N, CA, C and O of each residue as an XYZ file, in Angstrom:
212
protein
N       0.854     -1.155      0.000
C       0.000      0.000      0.000
C       0.903      1.221      0.000
O       1.899      1.271      0.722
N       0.552      2.186     -0.802
C       1.297      3.442     -0.900
C       0.380      4.587     -0.525
O      -0.824      4.535     -0.777
N       0.942      5.615      0.071
C       0.157      6.787      0.422
C       1.022      8.019      0.523
O       2.250      7.942      0.512
N       0.361      9.158      0.620
C       1.050     10.436      0.786
C       0.962     10.895      2.230
O      -0.086     10.765      2.862
N       2.048     11.429      2.754
C       2.082     11.844      4.155
C       1.112     12.987      4.461
O       0.689     13.141      5.607
N       0.758     13.783      3.466
C      -0.165     14.907      3.674
C      -1.540     14.647      3.074
O      -2.333     15.575      2.912
N      -1.823     13.410      2.749
C      -3.119     13.033      2.176
C      -4.187     13.163      3.256
O      -3.944     12.807      4.410
N      -5.366     13.669      2.897
C      -6.429     13.773      3.903
C      -6.985     12.405      4.338
O      -7.715     12.334      5.327
N      -6.661     11.337      3.630
C      -7.103     10.009      4.049
C      -6.269      9.607      5.265
O      -5.041      9.572      5.182
N      -6.910      9.306      6.382
C      -6.159      8.955      7.597
C      -5.316      7.687      7.422
O      -5.707      6.759      6.712
N      -4.185      7.667      8.065
C      -3.280      6.526      8.018
C      -3.999      5.245      8.451
O      -3.732      4.172      7.911
N      -4.896      5.354      9.411
C      -5.638      4.185      9.887
C      -6.450      3.540      8.761
O      -6.598      2.318      8.724
N      -6.974      4.356      7.845
C      -7.750      3.812      6.728
C      -6.834      3.076      5.747
O      -7.229      2.053      5.189
N      -5.643      3.572      5.537
C      -4.708      2.874      4.669
C      -4.302      1.542      5.297
O      -4.244      0.518      4.616
N      -4.022      1.564      6.593
C      -3.620      0.342      7.287
C      -4.755     -0.679      7.341
O      -4.490     -1.875      7.454
N      -6.003     -0.239      7.263
C      -7.153     -1.143      7.314
C      -7.198     -2.082      6.109
O      -7.868     -3.113      6.162
N      -6.499     -1.745      5.027
C      -6.454     -2.635      3.857
C      -5.872     -3.994      4.224
O      -6.151     -4.989      3.555
N      -5.074     -4.042      5.272
C      -4.458     -5.278      5.747
C      -5.520     -6.366      5.958
O      -5.271     -7.542      5.691
N      -6.692     -5.971      6.433
C      -7.775     -6.918      6.730
C      -8.344     -7.580      5.474
O      -8.964     -8.640      5.564
N      -8.144     -6.976      4.326
C      -8.734     -7.475      3.084
C      -7.752     -8.274      2.231
O      -8.095     -8.699      1.128
N      -6.551     -8.478      2.727
C      -5.521     -9.173      1.964
C      -5.189    -10.509      2.611
O      -5.220    -10.652      3.833
N      -4.874    -11.478      1.772
C      -4.480    -12.772      2.310
C      -2.952    -12.924      2.365
O      -2.441    -13.827      3.027
N      -2.240    -12.052      1.680
C      -0.778    -12.117      1.659
C      -0.167    -11.057      2.545
O      -0.860    -10.415      3.334
N       1.138    -10.877      2.412
C       1.825     -9.876      3.230
C       1.355     -8.457      2.912
O       0.923     -8.160      1.798
N       1.450     -7.613      3.897
C       1.025     -6.221      3.755
C       2.186     -5.314      4.126
O       2.845     -5.512      5.147
N       2.425     -4.325      3.290
C       3.426     -3.313      3.578
C       2.846     -1.946      3.269
O       2.051     -1.803      2.340
N       3.225     -0.965      4.020
C       2.742      0.395      3.821
C       3.944      1.305      3.661
O       4.831      1.326      4.514
N       3.975      2.048      2.584
C       5.071      2.991      2.312
C       4.459      4.354      2.064
O       3.601      4.515      1.197
N       4.905      5.329      2.831
C       4.395      6.685      2.708
C       5.428      7.551      1.991
O       6.627      7.466      2.256
N       4.935      8.382      1.082
C       5.775      9.309      0.332
C       5.382     10.732      0.700
O       4.216     10.997      0.988
N       6.350     11.656      0.692
C       6.013     13.053      0.959
C       5.015     13.559     -0.084
O       5.174     13.326     -1.282
N       3.998     14.246      0.392
C       3.026     14.842     -0.520
C       1.595     14.542     -0.138
O       1.325     13.844      0.839
N       0.684     15.083     -0.928
C      -0.740     14.913     -0.663
C      -1.296     13.739     -1.462
O      -0.569     12.792     -1.764
N      -2.572     13.798     -1.804
C      -3.218     12.703     -2.519
C      -2.584     12.449     -3.891
O      -2.684     11.349     -4.436
N      -1.947     13.454     -4.428
C      -1.321     13.332     -5.752
C       0.206     13.238     -5.637
O       0.926     13.758     -6.490
N       0.692     12.584     -4.598
C       2.131     12.417     -4.366
C       2.810     11.700     -5.527
O       4.017     11.848     -5.719
N       2.055     10.928     -6.305
C       2.635     10.157     -7.410
C       3.315     11.047     -8.452
O       4.343     10.676     -9.018
N       2.746     12.197     -8.696
C       3.294     13.063     -9.751
C       4.742     13.465     -9.477
O       5.606     13.196    -10.311
N       5.039     14.097     -8.344
C       6.437     14.506     -8.116
C       7.346     13.357     -7.668
O       8.569     13.500     -7.707
N       6.787     12.243     -7.249
C       7.577     11.107     -6.746
C       7.558      9.925     -7.709
O       7.811      8.788     -7.312
N       7.263     10.197     -8.955
C       7.092      9.122     -9.950
C       8.286      8.158     -9.994
O       8.094      6.942     -9.972
N       9.473      8.670    -10.053
C      10.670      7.821    -10.149
C      10.805      6.923     -8.921
O      11.087      5.732     -9.054
N      10.609      7.478     -7.739
C      10.731      6.692     -6.505
C       9.644      5.619     -6.422
O       9.915      4.483     -6.032
N       8.427      5.980     -6.788
C       7.314      5.022     -6.733
C       7.548      3.885     -7.734
O       7.376      2.715     -7.390
N       7.934      4.217     -8.955
C       8.183      3.178     -9.956
C       9.357      2.282     -9.545
O       9.329      1.075     -9.788
N      10.369      2.858     -8.933
C      11.490      2.052     -8.443
C      11.041      1.073     -7.375
O      11.481     -0.077     -7.363
N      10.180      1.509     -6.488
C       9.661      0.623     -5.447
C       8.808     -0.476     -6.048
O       8.932     -1.634     -5.647
N       7.956     -0.150     -6.989
C       7.106     -1.152     -7.642
C       7.972     -2.176     -8.365
O       7.709     -3.376     -8.292
N       8.992     -1.711     -9.056
C       9.893     -2.647     -9.755
C      10.596     -3.582     -8.769
O      10.698     -4.784     -9.012
N      11.072     -3.035     -7.673
C      11.784     -3.836     -6.676
C      10.879     -4.893     -6.058
O      11.313     -6.024     -5.835
N       9.646     -4.546     -5.785
C       8.710     -5.492     -5.179
C       8.294     -6.553     -6.191
O       8.072     -7.707     -5.825
N       8.186     -6.172     -7.452
C       7.726     -7.097     -8.497
C       8.781     -8.150     -8.843
O       8.442     -9.196     -9.396
N      10.030     -7.897     -8.531
C      11.095     -8.843     -8.889
C      11.162    -10.015     -7.951
O      12.005    -10.896     -8.122
């Protein structure tokens, strides 16, 4: 699970996804709001690639 540190969605709601998964759960927060993906694109894609390998 990925999220932005300044996103209005509470951290507890992101962590609640753990209940809906049967596999391992990890939460990684990036600086920024709900649209943290735009300025952090390289870091997010690097993390996705690393996890996918």
